[in-house]
N, C-alpha and C positions, 0 to 999 in steps of 0.2 A: 596506426592506433589507434584510434577514434578518440575525441578527443570529452571533455567531462564538458562545455559546454556544445557541444554536439549530441549528446545524446540530451540536455535541456531543452535548444533549439527542437529537438523531435515531441518533446513531452510535450513543450512552447505549445505548440504548431496541431497538438494533434488533441491533449485536453488529456493527458492518458498518459503515464509511469509505468511499467513494462515491473512488468517482477523482473524479467535480466536485465532490462538496465537501470535497475534503481541495484541490483548484485554489481553491475559494472560499473557505477559512481560509488559502491564501498571500496570498491577493491581498485576505485583510479584516486581514490580521498589518501587513502593508504599511500601514495606517492606522493613525490613534490608534485604539483602547480603553479601557474602561473595565474596572477590577478586576476584576467582576465577570466580563468574557470573559477574561477572565488566565487567574482561573481554575476558570474552562470545561478552557480549552484542556490546562492543567497534570492534570485530573483522567481527561481523555480522553489524554491522549503513556501517564500512567500506566495505564487500563485496557488502549490499548496493549502498552502492555508487560509488565502481566499476562496476556497472550491474551484476555482480555474483550472487545476488539474488534477485527475482524479490516479491515487494509486492503487491500483491489480490487488497488492500485495494489502491491504486494508477491508476491500471488497473483498477477501478470500475470508478471508479471521474474517469480518462480519458474516457472513455465508456459513461456515464452521459453525460460533457462537449461536446462529438461529435453527441451523442443524439438531448440535445437543442442545438446546432448550426450548427442540419439537419431543426430544427424546426425553426426555426429563421430565415434559407438563406429561405425555400419554403414559410416564411407569406413573405418576403421581397419580392419573387417575384408573390406571390399575388398578393401582394401592387401595387408595377411595373407594372404588368400587365391590373391591372385593372385601376391605374393611363394615361397609355396612353392608356386607350379605350375612 
């Protein structure tokens, strides 16, 4: 079984935290873990806040928000042009 600190080390090395790794961390944090794993997780949180590690989940969320905004903009343009007619 992989340890929290191993997932953290991989994310810190690559600068990227995948959705799968994030899900694994959530599952592992529900169980007992040692101080070294807790400290590693805190390091990961700090690196993420500083922008040293990017989260795939946030990138996917941003893309979905941008898609929704684009659709809303297009719908507003269509409504605007049809109300002018």
